Every structure is written in structure tokens, then in C-alpha cells.
N, C-alpha and C positions, 0 to 999 in steps of 0.2 A: 829905913833903907837908905843906903848911901847913894846920893845922886851923882857924885863925881868920882866914880870908880875909875882909877887909872889903869888902862890896859897896856900891857908891855912886859918887858923882861926886867927882872930884878935879880941882883946877886945877893944871896943870903949865905951866911956862915952856918956850918954844921958843927955842933959841939962834939965833944969826945964820946958822947953816948948816941950819936947819930940823930939828934933832934935839931929841928930848924923851926924858926918862927914864921908863921904864915902872915902875910900882909894884913894889917888891921882893917883896911877898907874892904878887903875881899872877905875877911871873916864876918864883918858886920852885915854885908849885903848877901853873901852866899851861905853862910853856915849858921846864921842867927836862928835860934830855936831848936836846932838838932844837936849841935856840938859833936857831930860825927862826920867823918869823910871816908870815902873810898880811896885807897891807895892802890893804883894799878901798876904792877911791876912789869916792865919790859926790858929787854936787853938794852942797856945804855940809857934808860930813862925811867922816870916815875911820873905818873899822871895822877893828880889829886882832884877828886870830884866831890862836891857836897852830897851828903846822903839825904835824900828828900823822900818824904812819905808820898806814895802815889795813891790817888783815889780811884781804885778799880771799879767802883760803882758808877763812875761817870762814863765808863766804856760798856757797861752791861748791855745796853740795847743797840750797840753799834755793830755787833758782829752778826753777819748774815750767813747762816749755815745752809741756806738753800732749801729749807723745809719749813712748813707751817707749824707742825706740832711733832714732838718726839714722843711717840707712844711706847716704843720699845727701845731702850738704850742699846741693847745688844744688836738689834737690827740696824739702828742708826750707825753704830760704830763700824759694823761690817760694810755698809754702803759708803760711809765716809772715808774709810781707809782704802777700800777698793777703788773708789773714785780718784784718790790721790795717786794711785799707781798707774793710771791711764795716761 
């Protein structure tokens, strides 16, 4: 990991095919291991975010649905969605 990542604005040239070079220190600290980024297009700007793998199993026991046991999924869905309309 890069300890001295410089935060700020850098001017980069875009070649004739629309490519640009990402700063090396950012690539090493943020994109290492995945080699993929999300490019979010907005009017007048682009936002580049590193694509990271999220471990959903870490959140498995964190959700509280307000019930002890779900015996009937159809019954649970009915109560769950009906409760969100109130």
C-alpha cells in the first residue's frame, strides 16, 4: 500500500482515443488486486471509483427483521410489505 498518497487535483492529457493515465500512486493504493474501476458518467464530469469485492457474509447477522423465526415466507412477506406501507 502507498503511504504517501497525494490528494488533490492533477491535470492529465486525454489521447485521441479518449484514454487517460491514472496516477500511479492512486492505482497502487486503490486499484491493486482488482484492475477494474467503475466510471460514473454525469453531465459535465466523470467519477472513477475502484471496484472492490464486498464480503456480504460479514453483514449476515446484522439485519434485524423484527421476528425470531420465519416459518412461512409468504406470511412474512405479507407482514413485511404491509408494515412498510404504514
